[in-house]
A tleap script that builds the chain and sets N, CA, C and O, in Angstrom:
source leaprc.protein.ff14SB
mol = sequence {
  NMET GLY ARG GLU HIE CYS VAL LYS ASP ILE
  GLY ALA TRP ASN ALA GLY THR ILE LEU GLY
  ARG GLY ALA ARG ALA CYS LEU THR PHE PHE
  PHE ALA VAL GLY TRP LEU CYS GLY THR PRO
  ALA LEU ALA ASP GLU ASP CYS ARG LEU THR
  PRO GLU GLU ALA GLU ARG TYR ARG LEU ASP
  THR PRO ASP LEU PHE ILE VAL ASP LEU ARG
  THR LYS ARG GLU PHE ASP VAL SER HIE LEU
  PRO GLY ALA VAL HIE ILE PRO VAL PHE GLU
  ALA GLU THR ARG LEU ASP GLU ILE PRO GLN
  GLY GLY ASN VAL LEU LEU TYR CYS GLY PHE
  GLY THR ARG SER ALA PRO TYR SER ARG LYS
  LEU ARG VAL LEU ARG PRO ASP LEU ALA ARG
  VAL CYS CYS ILE ASP GLY ARG PRO ILE LEU
  PRO GLU CLYS
}
set mol.1.N position { 0.857 -1.172 0.000 }
set mol.1.CA position { 0.000 0.000 0.000 }
set mol.1.C position { 0.895 1.224 0.000 }
set mol.1.O position { 1.485 1.573 1.022 }
set mol.2.N position { 0.990 1.862 -1.128 }
set mol.2.CA position { 1.903 2.980 -1.254 }
set mol.2.C position { 1.194 4.305 -1.310 }
set mol.2.O position { 0.013 4.441 -0.991 }
set mol.3.N position { 1.971 5.270 -1.730 }
set mol.3.CA position { 1.482 6.648 -1.804 }
set mol.3.C position { 0.336 6.782 -2.808 }
set mol.3.O position { -0.601 7.551 -2.596 }
set mol.4.N position { 0.423 6.028 -3.897 }
set mol.4.CA position { -0.602 6.105 -4.938 }
set mol.4.C position { -1.970 5.720 -4.385 }
set mol.4.O position { -2.985 6.311 -4.753 }
set mol.5.N position { -1.988 4.713 -3.488 }
set mol.5.CA position { -3.250 4.257 -2.903 }
set mol.5.C position { -3.877 5.364 -2.048 }
set mol.5.O position { -5.087 5.583 -2.092 }
set mol.6.N position { -3.041 6.055 -1.272 }
set mol.6.CA position { -3.546 7.145 -0.436 }
set mol.6.C position { -4.100 8.273 -1.288 }
set mol.6.O position { -5.163 8.816 -0.986 }
set mol.7.N position { -3.389 8.629 -2.348 }
set mol.7.CA position { -3.843 9.692 -3.240 }
set mol.7.C position { -5.152 9.291 -3.892 }
set mol.7.O position { -6.053 10.116 -4.044 }
set mol.8.N position { -5.263 8.017 -4.283 }
set mol.8.CA position { -6.491 7.512 -4.897 }
set mol.8.C position { -7.657 7.616 -3.906 }
set mol.8.O position { -8.759 8.008 -4.290 }
set mol.9.N position { -7.420 7.264 -2.613 }
set mol.9.CA position { -8.471 7.348 -1.599 }
set mol.9.C position { -8.903 8.784 -1.353 }
set mol.9.O position { -10.092 9.057 -1.186 }
set mol.10.N position { -7.938 9.712 -1.331 }
set mol.10.CA position { -8.279 11.123 -1.140 }
set mol.10.C position { -9.110 11.620 -2.311 }
set mol.10.O position { -10.076 12.360 -2.124 }
set mol.11.N position { -8.737 11.218 -3.507 }
set mol.11.CA position { -9.518 11.590 -4.690 }
set mol.11.C position { -10.923 11.022 -4.629 }
set mol.11.O position { -11.884 11.701 -4.989 }
set mol.12.N position { -11.054 9.772 -4.173 }
set mol.12.CA position { -12.378 9.159 -4.043 }
set mol.12.C position { -13.195 9.870 -2.971 }
set mol.12.O position { -14.400 10.060 -3.134 }
set mol.13.N position { -12.540 10.269 -1.860 }
set mol.13.CA position { -13.255 11.009 -0.790 }
set mol.13.C position { -13.781 12.336 -1.340 }
set mol.13.O position { -14.935 12.700 -1.111 }
set mol.14.N position { -12.920 13.055 -2.069 }
set mol.14.CA position { -13.326 14.340 -2.630 }
set mol.14.C position { -14.435 14.176 -3.658 }
set mol.14.O position { -15.294 15.048 -3.793 }
set mol.15.N position { -14.421 13.076 -4.374 }
set mol.15.CA position { -15.464 12.826 -5.369 }
set mol.15.C position { -16.743 12.324 -4.713 }
set mol.15.O position { -17.794 12.296 -5.353 }
set mol.16.N position { -16.667 11.931 -3.457 }
set mol.16.CA position { -17.851 11.482 -2.751 }
set mol.16.C position { -18.197 10.023 -3.003 }
set mol.16.O position { -19.327 9.612 -2.740 }
set mol.17.N position { -17.245 9.217 -3.511 }
set mol.17.CA position { -17.577 7.834 -3.832 }
set mol.17.C position { -17.292 6.859 -2.694 }
set mol.17.O position { -17.789 5.734 -2.730 }
set mol.18.N position { -16.506 7.248 -1.678 }
set mol.18.CA position { -16.211 6.312 -0.586 }
set mol.18.C position { -17.421 6.165 0.324 }
set mol.18.O position { -17.834 5.039 0.600 }
set mol.19.N position { -18.001 7.252 0.798 }
set mol.19.CA position { -19.138 7.185 1.714 }
set mol.19.C position { -20.452 7.557 1.054 }
set mol.19.O position { -21.517 7.214 1.567 }
set mol.20.N position { -20.402 8.208 -0.003 }
set mol.20.CA position { -21.621 8.777 -0.571 }
set mol.20.C position { -21.680 10.238 -0.172 }
set mol.20.O position { -21.198 10.620 0.895 }
set mol.21.N position { -22.255 11.031 -1.008 }
set mol.21.CA position { -22.244 12.483 -0.796 }
set mol.21.C position { -22.974 12.896 0.483 }
set mol.21.O position { -22.518 13.810 1.171 }
set mol.22.N position { -24.069 12.263 0.815 }
set mol.22.CA position { -24.837 12.634 2.010 }
set mol.22.C position { -24.049 12.389 3.287 }
set mol.22.O position { -24.006 13.252 4.164 }
set mol.23.N position { -23.424 11.215 3.402 }
set mol.23.CA position { -22.644 10.892 4.597 }
set mol.23.C position { -21.432 11.802 4.707 }
set mol.23.O position { -21.069 12.231 5.802 }
set mol.24.N position { -20.812 12.093 3.584 }
set mol.24.CA position { -19.656 12.983 3.587 }
set mol.24.C position { -20.047 14.380 4.051 }
set mol.24.O position { -19.332 14.990 4.846 }
set mol.25.N position { -21.159 14.884 3.570 }
set mol.25.CA position { -21.628 16.209 3.968 }
set mol.25.C position { -21.973 16.240 5.450 }
set mol.25.O position { -21.682 17.215 6.141 }
set mol.26.N position { -22.594 15.170 5.934 }
set mol.26.CA position { -22.966 15.085 7.348 }
set mol.26.C position { -21.715 15.089 8.234 }
set mol.26.O position { -21.667 15.811 9.229 }
set mol.27.N position { -20.707 14.290 7.880 }
set mol.27.CA position { -19.466 14.262 8.652 }
set mol.27.C position { -18.770 15.615 8.629 }
set mol.27.O position { -18.264 16.070 9.655 }
set mol.28.N position { -18.741 16.249 7.488 }
set mol.28.CA position { -18.115 17.566 7.375 }
set mol.28.C position { -18.828 18.572 8.268 }
set mol.28.O position { -18.182 19.385 8.928 }
set mol.29.N position { -20.157 18.522 8.291 }
set mol.29.CA position { -20.936 19.412 9.132 }
set mol.29.C position { -20.607 19.196 10.603 }
set mol.29.O position { -20.379 20.169 11.321 }
set mol.30.N position { -20.575 17.944 11.075 }
set mol.30.CA position { -20.295 17.664 12.475 }
set mol.30.C position { -18.885 18.064 12.877 }
set mol.30.O position { -18.680 18.557 13.987 }
set mol.31.N position { -17.915 17.864 12.003 }
set mol.31.CA position { -16.556 18.301 12.298 }
set mol.31.C position { -16.493 19.828 12.399 }
set mol.31.O position { -15.809 20.367 13.270 }
set mol.32.N position { -17.207 20.525 11.506 }
set mol.32.CA position { -17.210 21.990 11.535 }
set mol.32.C position { -17.874 22.511 12.798 }
set mol.32.O position { -17.370 23.446 13.421 }
set mol.33.N position { -18.996 21.922 13.184 }
set mol.33.CA position { -19.686 22.348 14.402 }
set mol.33.C position { -18.804 22.086 15.623 }
set mol.33.O position { -18.711 22.931 16.513 }
set mol.34.N position { -18.166 20.934 15.669 }
set mol.34.CA position { -17.268 20.623 16.784 }
set mol.34.C position { -16.119 21.598 16.866 }
set mol.34.O position { -15.710 21.982 17.962 }
set mol.35.N position { -15.592 22.004 15.733 }
set mol.35.CA position { -14.483 22.939 15.725 }
set mol.35.C position { -14.937 24.335 16.150 }
set mol.35.O position { -14.243 25.003 16.916 }
set mol.36.N position { -16.092 24.779 15.662 }
set mol.36.CA position { -16.581 26.124 15.974 }
set mol.36.C position { -17.095 26.251 17.405 }
set mol.36.O position { -17.003 27.323 18.002 }
set mol.37.N position { -17.627 25.180 17.952 }
set mol.37.CA position { -18.249 25.239 19.282 }
set mol.37.C position { -17.380 24.586 20.337 }
set mol.37.O position { -17.900 23.954 21.257 }
set mol.38.N position { -16.094 24.722 20.227 }
set mol.38.CA position { -15.199 24.160 21.236 }
set mol.38.C position { -15.518 24.735 22.607 }
set mol.38.O position { -15.995 25.865 22.707 }
set mol.39.N position { -15.264 23.984 23.648 }
set mol.39.CA position { -15.583 24.443 24.990 }
set mol.39.C position { -14.621 25.548 25.401 }
set mol.39.O position { -13.465 25.538 24.978 }
set mol.40.N position { -15.070 26.505 26.220 }
set mol.40.CA position { -14.190 27.584 26.667 }
set mol.40.C position { -12.982 27.077 27.436 }
set mol.40.O position { -11.920 27.698 27.400 }
set mol.41.N position { -13.131 25.950 28.134 }
set mol.41.CA position { -12.022 25.423 28.927 }
set mol.41.C position { -10.852 25.023 28.041 }
set mol.41.O position { -9.706 25.044 28.488 }
set mol.42.N position { -11.125 24.658 26.784 }
set mol.42.CA position { -10.041 24.244 25.909 }
set mol.42.C position { -9.086 25.396 25.625 }
set mol.42.O position { -7.879 25.185 25.499 }
set mol.43.N position { -9.610 26.599 25.525 }
set mol.43.CA position { -8.753 27.741 25.247 }
set mol.43.C position { -7.792 28.000 26.404 }
set mol.43.O position { -6.681 28.487 26.197 }
set mol.44.N position { -8.215 27.678 27.604 }
set mol.44.CA position { -7.430 27.953 28.796 }
set mol.44.C position { -6.815 26.678 29.372 }
set mol.44.O position { -6.280 26.683 30.481 }
set mol.45.N position { -6.895 25.602 28.616 }
set mol.45.CA position { -6.527 24.302 29.166 }
set mol.45.C position { -5.096 24.244 29.679 }
set mol.45.O position { -4.828 23.617 30.704 }
set mol.46.N position { -4.196 24.878 28.992 }
set mol.46.CA position { -2.800 24.804 29.404 }
set mol.46.C position { -2.368 26.061 30.142 }
set mol.46.O position { -1.315 26.625 29.843 }
set mol.47.N position { -3.164 26.503 31.097 }
set mol.47.CA position { -2.793 27.675 31.886 }
set mol.47.C position { -1.838 27.219 32.988 }
set mol.47.O position { -2.182 27.171 34.169 }
set mol.48.N position { -0.650 26.895 32.556 }
set mol.48.CA position { 0.405 26.489 33.486 }
set mol.48.C position { 1.443 27.591 33.485 }
set mol.48.O position { 2.049 27.897 32.458 }
set mol.49.N position { 1.636 28.180 34.646 }
set mol.49.CA position { 2.523 29.326 34.766 }
set mol.49.C position { 3.840 28.921 35.417 }
set mol.49.O position { 3.871 28.091 36.325 }
set mol.50.N position { 4.910 29.515 34.942 }
set mol.50.CA position { 6.183 29.319 35.632 }
set mol.50.C position { 6.065 30.010 36.990 }
set mol.50.O position { 5.181 30.848 37.169 }
set mol.51.N position { 6.915 29.689 37.933 }
set mol.51.CA position { 6.852 30.378 39.230 }
set mol.51.C position { 6.945 31.897 39.104 }
set mol.51.O position { 6.266 32.612 39.840 }
set mol.52.N position { 7.767 32.400 38.195 }
set mol.52.CA position { 7.907 33.843 38.003 }
set mol.52.C position { 6.629 34.439 37.409 }
set mol.52.O position { 6.173 35.491 37.856 }
set mol.53.N position { 6.044 33.770 36.400 }
set mol.53.CA position { 4.787 34.237 35.815 }
set mol.53.C position { 3.666 34.214 36.852 }
set mol.53.O position { 2.836 35.123 36.899 }
set mol.54.N position { 3.645 33.174 37.680 }
set mol.54.CA position { 2.616 33.060 38.712 }
set mol.54.C position { 2.725 34.195 39.730 }
set mol.54.O position { 1.711 34.711 40.200 }
set mol.55.N position { 3.947 34.578 40.066 }
set mol.55.CA position { 4.139 35.672 41.021 }
set mol.55.C position { 3.607 36.986 40.442 }
set mol.55.O position { 2.948 37.753 41.143 }
set mol.56.N position { 3.894 37.245 39.160 }
set mol.56.CA position { 3.360 38.445 38.505 }
set mol.56.C position { 1.836 38.377 38.426 }
set mol.56.O position { 1.154 39.370 38.681 }
set mol.57.N position { 1.304 37.207 38.073 }
set mol.57.CA position { -0.149 37.007 37.967 }
set mol.57.C position { -0.810 37.238 39.333 }
set mol.57.O position { -1.868 37.861 39.420 }
set mol.58.N position { -0.189 36.740 40.374 }
set mol.58.CA position { -0.715 36.903 41.735 }
set mol.58.C position { -0.773 38.384 42.121 }
set mol.58.O position { -1.754 38.840 42.709 }
set mol.59.N position { 0.269 39.120 41.789 }
set mol.59.CA position { 0.320 40.541 42.140 }
set mol.59.C position { -0.599 41.404 41.276 }
set mol.59.O position { -1.085 42.439 41.730 }
set mol.60.N position { -0.838 40.979 40.026 }
set mol.60.CA position { -1.641 41.767 39.082 }
set mol.60.C position { -3.125 41.417 39.079 }
set mol.60.O position { -3.907 42.094 38.411 }
set mol.61.N position { -3.531 40.384 39.804 }
set mol.61.CA position { -4.925 39.937 39.779 }
set mol.61.C position { -5.519 40.075 41.176 }
set mol.61.O position { -5.336 39.190 42.012 }
set mol.62.N position { -6.230 41.174 41.442 }
set mol.62.CA position { -6.712 41.435 42.807 }
set mol.62.C position { -7.744 40.429 43.326 }
set mol.62.O position { -7.773 40.159 44.527 }
set mol.63.N position { -8.582 39.872 42.463 }
set mol.63.CA position { -9.621 38.950 42.919 }
set mol.63.C position { -9.181 37.476 42.856 }
set mol.63.O position { -10.017 36.573 42.890 }
set mol.64.N position { -7.902 37.249 42.768 }
set mol.64.CA position { -7.379 35.890 42.610 }
set mol.64.C position { -7.588 35.060 43.874 }
set mol.64.O position { -7.255 35.493 44.977 }
set mol.65.N position { -8.146 33.862 43.697 }
set mol.65.CA position { -8.335 32.921 44.800 }
set mol.65.C position { -7.218 31.894 44.692 }
set mol.65.O position { -7.149 31.152 43.712 }
set mol.66.N position { -6.349 31.847 45.687 }
set mol.66.CA position { -5.164 30.987 45.645 }
set mol.66.C position { -5.403 29.760 46.512 }
set mol.66.O position { -5.776 29.877 47.680 }
set mol.67.N position { -5.187 28.588 45.936 }
set mol.67.CA position { -5.402 27.334 46.647 }
set mol.67.C position { -4.079 26.582 46.766 }
set mol.67.O position { -3.424 26.285 45.767 }
set mol.68.N position { -3.704 26.284 48.001 }
set mol.68.CA position { -2.520 25.484 48.295 }
set mol.68.C position { -2.983 24.037 48.461 }
set mol.68.O position { -3.704 23.722 49.408 }
set mol.69.N position { -2.579 23.170 47.560 }
set mol.69.CA position { -3.018 21.770 47.559 }
set mol.69.C position { -2.085 20.848 48.350 }
set mol.69.O position { -2.275 19.631 48.351 }
set mol.70.N position { -1.094 21.411 49.013 }
set mol.70.CA position { -0.115 20.590 49.730 }
set mol.70.C position { -0.667 20.095 51.061 }
set mol.70.O position { -1.801 20.403 51.428 }
set mol.71.N position { 0.129 19.342 51.761 }
set mol.71.CA position { -0.271 18.831 53.074 }
set mol.71.C position { -0.250 19.960 54.097 }
set mol.71.O position { 0.317 21.022 53.844 }
set mol.72.N position { -0.861 19.731 55.241 }
set mol.72.CA position { -0.890 20.749 56.312 }
set mol.72.C position { 0.518 21.097 56.768 }
set mol.72.O position { 0.826 22.265 57.009 }
set mol.73.N position { 1.361 20.101 56.886 }
set mol.73.CA position { 2.741 20.344 57.309 }
set mol.73.C position { 3.457 21.274 56.324 }
set mol.73.O position { 4.141 22.211 56.736 }
set mol.74.N position { 3.299 21.014 55.024 }
set mol.74.CA position { 3.924 21.871 54.012 }
set mol.74.C position { 3.346 23.287 54.084 }
set mol.74.O position { 4.085 24.267 53.991 }
set mol.75.N position { 2.036 23.388 54.249 }
set mol.75.CA position { 1.372 24.695 54.330 }
set mol.75.C position { 1.850 25.479 55.553 }
set mol.75.O position { 2.088 26.684 55.470 }
set mol.76.N position { 1.991 24.789 56.688 }
set mol.76.CA position { 2.419 25.450 57.922 }
set mol.76.C position { 3.837 25.991 57.836 }
set mol.76.O position { 4.156 26.998 58.469 }
set mol.77.N position { 4.689 25.336 57.063 }
set mol.77.CA position { 6.068 25.798 56.913 }
set mol.77.C position { 6.103 27.139 56.175 }
set mol.77.O position { 6.779 28.071 56.609 }
set mol.78.N position { 5.375 27.233 55.062 }
set mol.78.CA position { 5.314 28.467 54.287 }
set mol.78.C position { 4.234 28.324 53.225 }
set mol.78.O position { 3.964 27.225 52.740 }
set mol.79.N position { 3.624 29.439 52.874 }
set mol.79.CA position { 2.621 29.429 51.807 }
set mol.79.C position { 2.517 30.831 51.200 }
set mol.79.O position { 2.979 31.815 51.779 }
set mol.80.N position { 1.901 30.893 50.027 }
set mol.80.CA position { 1.730 32.184 49.362 }
set mol.80.C position { 0.774 33.052 50.173 }
set mol.80.O position { -0.174 32.537 50.766 }
set mol.81.N position { 1.009 34.354 50.207 }
set mol.81.CA position { 0.108 35.256 50.932 }
set mol.81.C position { -1.325 35.147 50.403 }
set mol.81.O position { -1.553 35.207 49.195 }
set mol.82.N position { -2.273 34.989 51.305 }
set mol.82.CA position { -3.679 34.896 50.934 }
set mol.82.C position { -4.143 33.527 50.492 }
set mol.82.O position { -5.315 33.344 50.160 }
set mol.83.N position { -3.237 32.558 50.482 }
set mol.83.CA position { -3.606 31.208 50.030 }
set mol.83.C position { -4.516 30.529 51.043 }
set mol.83.O position { -4.386 30.709 52.254 }
set mol.84.N position { -5.441 29.741 50.504 }
set mol.84.CA position { -6.332 28.921 51.311 }
set mol.84.C position { -5.836 27.486 51.223 }
set mol.84.O position { -5.558 26.980 50.135 }
set mol.85.N position { -5.727 26.839 52.368 }
set mol.85.CA position { -5.230 25.467 52.383 }
set mol.85.C position { -6.379 24.497 52.140 }
set mol.85.O position { -7.266 24.338 52.979 }
set mol.86.N position { -6.346 23.855 50.983 }
set mol.86.CA position { -7.291 22.794 50.650 }
set mol.86.C position { -6.451 21.631 50.126 }
set mol.86.O position { -6.100 21.615 48.946 }
set mol.87.N position { -6.123 20.662 50.975 }
set mol.87.CA position { -5.299 19.537 50.514 }
set mol.87.C position { -5.955 18.842 49.316 }
set mol.87.O position { -7.181 18.758 49.238 }
set mol.88.N position { -5.157 18.358 48.410 }
set mol.88.CA position { -5.675 17.774 47.178 }
set mol.88.C position { -6.653 16.634 47.450 }
set mol.88.O position { -7.591 16.435 46.679 }
set mol.89.N position { -6.451 15.885 48.528 }
set mol.89.CA position { -7.357 14.769 48.809 }
set mol.89.C position { -8.701 15.234 49.385 }
set mol.89.O position { -9.625 14.428 49.497 }
set mol.90.N position { -8.827 16.504 49.747 }
set mol.90.CA position { -10.092 17.070 50.224 }
set mol.90.C position { -10.731 18.005 49.194 }
set mol.90.O position { -11.844 18.488 49.398 }
set mol.91.N position { -10.040 18.253 48.113 }
set mol.91.CA position { -10.447 19.311 47.176 }
set mol.91.C position { -11.842 19.105 46.587 }
set mol.91.O position { -12.602 20.066 46.473 }
set mol.92.N position { -12.189 17.895 46.217 }
set mol.92.CA position { -13.499 17.675 45.595 }
set mol.92.C position { -14.647 17.909 46.561 }
set mol.92.O position { -15.736 18.297 46.136 }
set mol.93.N position { -14.430 17.681 47.846 }
set mol.93.CA position { -15.502 17.887 48.820 }
set mol.93.C position { -15.576 19.336 49.295 }
set mol.93.O position { -16.509 19.709 50.006 }
set mol.94.N position { -14.603 20.150 48.907 }
set mol.94.CA position { -14.569 21.548 49.349 }
set mol.94.C position { -14.668 22.534 48.184 }
set mol.94.O position { -14.198 23.667 48.283 }
set mol.95.N position { -15.278 22.101 47.088 }
set mol.95.CA position { -15.409 22.949 45.903 }
set mol.95.C position { -16.192 24.226 46.175 }
set mol.95.O position { -15.947 25.255 45.545 }
set mol.96.N position { -17.127 24.162 47.106 }
set mol.96.CA position { -17.966 25.321 47.390 }
set mol.96.C position { -17.199 26.462 48.057 }
set mol.96.O position { -17.719 27.574 48.153 }
set mol.97.N position { -15.994 26.211 48.512 }
set mol.97.CA position { -15.179 27.262 49.128 }
set mol.97.C position { -14.549 28.188 48.079 }
set mol.97.O position { -14.094 29.284 48.404 }
set mol.98.N position { -14.528 27.744 46.839 }
set mol.98.CA position { -13.953 28.550 45.759 }
set mol.98.C position { -15.048 29.488 45.246 }
set mol.98.O position { -16.107 29.024 44.823 }
set mol.99.N position { -14.807 30.804 45.279 }
set mol.99.CA position { -15.836 31.766 44.857 }
set mol.99.C position { -16.272 31.556 43.408 }
set mol.99.O position { -15.465 31.252 42.529 }
set mol.100.N position { -17.549 31.724 43.195 }
set mol.100.CA position { -18.129 31.522 41.873 }
set mol.100.C position { -17.625 32.566 40.883 }
set mol.100.O position { -17.552 33.754 41.199 }
set mol.101.N position { -17.279 32.107 39.680 }
set mol.101.CA position { -16.900 32.988 38.589 }
set mol.101.C position { -15.543 33.650 38.707 }
set mol.101.O position { -15.206 34.499 37.882 }
set mol.102.N position { -14.760 33.292 39.697 }
set mol.102.CA position { -13.483 33.957 39.923 }
set mol.102.C position { -12.309 33.329 39.198 }
set mol.102.O position { -12.449 32.339 38.480 }
set mol.103.N position { -11.153 33.928 39.406 }
set mol.103.CA position { -9.883 33.410 38.904 }
set mol.103.C position { -9.235 32.611 40.020 }
set mol.103.O position { -9.231 33.027 41.178 }
set mol.104.N position { -8.683 31.449 39.656 }
set mol.104.CA position { -8.102 30.547 40.648 }
set mol.104.C position { -6.669 30.216 40.256 }
set mol.104.O position { -6.368 29.959 39.090 }
set mol.105.N position { -5.795 30.226 41.252 }
set mol.105.CA position { -4.413 29.796 41.069 }
set mol.105.C position { -4.163 28.642 42.029 }
set mol.105.O position { -4.290 28.795 43.244 }
set mol.106.N position { -3.810 27.498 41.481 }
set mol.106.CA position { -3.518 26.302 42.276 }
set mol.106.C position { -2.015 26.088 42.336 }
set mol.106.O position { -1.298 26.356 41.372 }
set mol.107.N position { -1.550 25.605 43.474 }
set mol.107.CA position { -0.136 25.242 43.539 }
set mol.107.C position { 0.077 24.134 44.553 }
set mol.107.O position { -0.734 23.900 45.449 }
set mol.108.N position { 1.206 23.464 44.371 }
set mol.108.CA position { 1.646 22.417 45.294 }
set mol.108.C position { 3.167 22.547 45.385 }
set mol.108.O position { 3.700 23.640 45.195 }
set mol.109.N position { 3.852 21.484 45.665 }
set mol.109.CA position { 5.306 21.558 45.806 }
set mol.109.C position { 6.056 21.746 44.497 }
set mol.109.O position { 7.004 22.529 44.430 }
set mol.110.N position { 5.637 21.028 43.449 }
set mol.110.CA position { 6.356 21.079 42.175 }
set mol.110.C position { 5.438 21.125 40.958 }
set mol.110.O position { 5.929 21.190 39.831 }
set mol.111.N position { 4.122 21.093 41.152 }
set mol.111.CA position { 3.185 21.082 40.030 }
set mol.111.C position { 2.608 19.714 39.740 }
set mol.111.O position { 1.730 19.585 38.887 }
set mol.112.N position { 3.081 18.691 40.431 }
set mol.112.CA position { 2.601 17.328 40.152 }
set mol.112.C position { 1.184 17.094 40.665 }
set mol.112.O position { 0.486 16.228 40.139 }
set mol.113.N position { 0.750 17.824 41.653 }
set mol.113.CA position { -0.625 17.714 42.151 }
set mol.113.C position { -1.518 18.788 41.536 }
set mol.113.O position { -2.681 18.532 41.228 }
set mol.114.N position { -0.976 19.977 41.362 }
set mol.114.CA position { -1.807 21.090 40.890 }
set mol.114.C position { -2.160 20.996 39.402 }
set mol.114.O position { -3.267 21.373 39.018 }
set mol.115.N position { -1.262 20.511 38.568 }
set mol.115.CA position { -1.554 20.440 37.128 }
set mol.115.C position { -2.726 19.504 36.828 }
set mol.115.O position { -3.652 19.913 36.128 }
set mol.116.N position { -2.724 18.268 37.327 }
set mol.116.CA position { -3.888 17.413 37.049 }
set mol.116.C position { -5.167 17.937 37.693 }
set mol.116.O position { -6.244 17.825 37.108 }
set mol.117.N position { -5.059 18.507 38.889 }
set mol.117.CA position { -6.260 18.998 39.545 }
set mol.117.C position { -6.817 20.235 38.855 }
set mol.117.O position { -8.027 20.456 38.890 }
set mol.118.N position { -5.974 21.044 38.232 }
set mol.118.CA position { -6.484 22.217 37.513 }
set mol.118.C position { -7.374 21.776 36.354 }
set mol.118.O position { -8.408 22.394 36.096 }
set mol.119.N position { -6.978 20.708 35.651 }
set mol.119.CA position { -7.822 20.176 34.572 }
set mol.119.C position { -9.143 19.657 35.133 }
set mol.119.O position { -10.202 19.878 34.546 }
set mol.120.N position { -9.075 18.971 36.261 }
set mol.120.CA position { -10.280 18.423 36.886 }
set mol.120.C position { -11.195 19.548 37.379 }
set mol.120.O position { -12.415 19.460 37.245 }
set mol.121.N position { -10.612 20.594 37.944 }
set mol.121.CA position { -11.400 21.698 38.458 }
set mol.121.C position { -12.155 22.413 37.349 }
set mol.121.O position { -13.284 22.858 37.556 }
set mol.122.N position { -11.546 22.529 36.174 }
set mol.122.CA position { -12.229 23.154 35.040 }
set mol.122.C position { -13.495 22.393 34.667 }
set mol.122.O position { -14.493 22.990 34.264 }
set mol.123.N position { -13.446 21.074 34.805 }
set mol.123.CA position { -14.617 20.253 34.489 }
set mol.123.C position { -15.660 20.355 35.600 }
set mol.123.O position { -16.852 20.502 35.331 }
set mol.124.N position { -15.205 20.277 36.846 }
set mol.124.CA position { -16.129 20.301 37.982 }
set mol.124.C position { -16.745 21.672 38.223 }
set mol.124.O position { -17.868 21.768 38.719 }
set mol.125.N position { -16.022 22.733 37.877 }
set mol.125.CA position { -16.502 24.107 38.104 }
set mol.125.C position { -16.355 24.938 36.821 }
set mol.125.O position { -15.479 25.799 36.740 }
set mol.126.N position { -17.200 24.684 35.832 }
set mol.126.CA position { -17.093 25.434 34.569 }
set mol.126.C position { -17.427 26.917 34.721 }
set mol.126.O position { -17.175 27.699 33.804 }
set mol.127.N position { -17.995 27.318 35.870 }
set mol.127.CA position { -18.327 28.720 36.101 }
set mol.127.C position { -17.103 29.591 36.366 }
set mol.127.O position { -17.181 30.815 36.259 }
set mol.128.N position { -15.985 28.979 36.709 }
set mol.128.CA position { -14.784 29.745 37.047 }
set mol.128.C position { -14.232 30.445 35.808 }
set mol.128.O position { -14.186 29.868 34.722 }
set mol.129.N position { -13.816 31.691 35.987 }
set mol.129.CA position { -13.313 32.486 34.867 }
set mol.129.C position { -12.008 31.911 34.315 }
set mol.129.O position { -11.859 31.740 33.105 }
set mol.130.N position { -11.071 31.617 35.209 }
set mol.130.CA position { -9.770 31.105 34.764 }
set mol.130.C position { -9.172 30.265 35.880 }
set mol.130.O position { -9.175 30.660 37.046 }
set mol.131.N position { -8.658 29.099 35.503 }
set mol.131.CA position { -8.000 28.210 36.458 }
set mol.131.C position { -6.580 27.983 35.968 }
set mol.131.O position { -6.366 27.429 34.890 }
set mol.132.N position { -5.611 28.416 36.768 }
set mol.132.CA position { -4.200 28.244 36.414 }
set mol.132.C position { -3.495 27.473 37.517 }
set mol.132.O position { -3.982 27.373 38.642 }
set mol.133.N position { -2.353 26.937 37.172 }
set mol.133.CA position { -1.528 26.270 38.173 }
set mol.133.C position { -0.077 26.665 37.972 }
set mol.133.O position { 0.337 27.076 36.887 }
set mol.134.N position { 0.676 26.528 39.041 }
set mol.134.CA position { 2.107 26.826 38.963 }
set mol.134.C position { 2.822 25.546 38.550 }
set mol.134.O position { 2.723 24.511 39.209 }
set mol.135.N position { 3.535 25.648 37.453 }
set mol.135.CA position { 4.290 24.510 36.920 }
set mol.135.C position { 5.720 24.614 37.436 }
set mol.135.O position { 6.576 25.248 36.818 }
set mol.136.N position { 5.957 23.990 38.559 }
set mol.136.CA position { 7.271 24.062 39.186 }
set mol.136.C position { 7.137 24.457 40.636 }
set mol.136.O position { 6.031 24.531 41.171 }
set mol.137.N position { 8.258 24.710 41.266 }
set mol.137.CA position { 8.290 25.068 42.686 }
set mol.137.C position { 7.877 26.527 42.851 }
set mol.137.O position { 8.530 27.414 42.301 }
set mol.138.N position { 6.797 26.793 43.602 }
set mol.138.CA position { 6.350 28.181 43.762 }
set mol.138.C position { 7.356 29.017 44.547 }
set mol.138.O position { 8.138 28.493 45.340 }
set mol.139.N position { 7.321 30.315 44.312 }
set mol.139.CA position { 8.197 31.237 45.037 }
set mol.139.C position { 7.490 31.575 46.344 }
set mol.139.O position { 6.600 32.424 46.375 }
set mol.140.N position { 7.886 30.913 47.407 }
set mol.140.CA position { 7.254 31.082 48.715 }
set mol.140.C position { 8.042 32.076 49.553 }
set mol.140.O position { 9.269 32.130 49.475 }
set mol.141.N position { 7.330 32.863 50.354 }
set mol.141.CA position { 8.035 33.815 51.216 }
set mol.141.C position { 8.786 33.101 52.331 }
set mol.141.O position { 8.375 32.038 52.797 }
set mol.142.N position { 9.872 33.693 52.741 }
set mol.142.CA position { 10.654 33.140 53.861 }
set mol.142.C position { 9.915 33.424 55.153 }
set mol.142.O position { 9.300 34.480 55.301 }
set mol.143.N position { 9.971 32.491 56.088 }
set mol.143.CA position { 9.343 32.715 57.401 }
set mol.143.C position { 10.362 33.187 58.381 }
set mol.143.O position { 10.035 33.432 59.543 }
savepdb mol mol.pdb
quit
């Protein structure tokens, strides 16, 4: 099966002989609708900020709700100013603590907990304006 076969199949698809014109038109319509009506979360799906970008974002976003997903011991040692401690294993049961329609910044020790949970949070709380996470070790204040 070489290149000629692929070219022949593409020509048959364009001519409408593989599926028939009606099925081809229907598939084209569904692909176009899917492309045009993508979910808003997809545009923001990779909102992963470097620690430096997250620090600027934190300072420039006054209504930002910051969630520390680390353990209590890690939180007690140091945390970002204004952060709310919601351990990752309690996060799904404490969704109502996150203000409706706001911007959220999630962080953990290195991004291994916050990155997957940011994707999950977008699904569980589609009302949130923007959900970002820190990809890497956050810049924590010294105690």
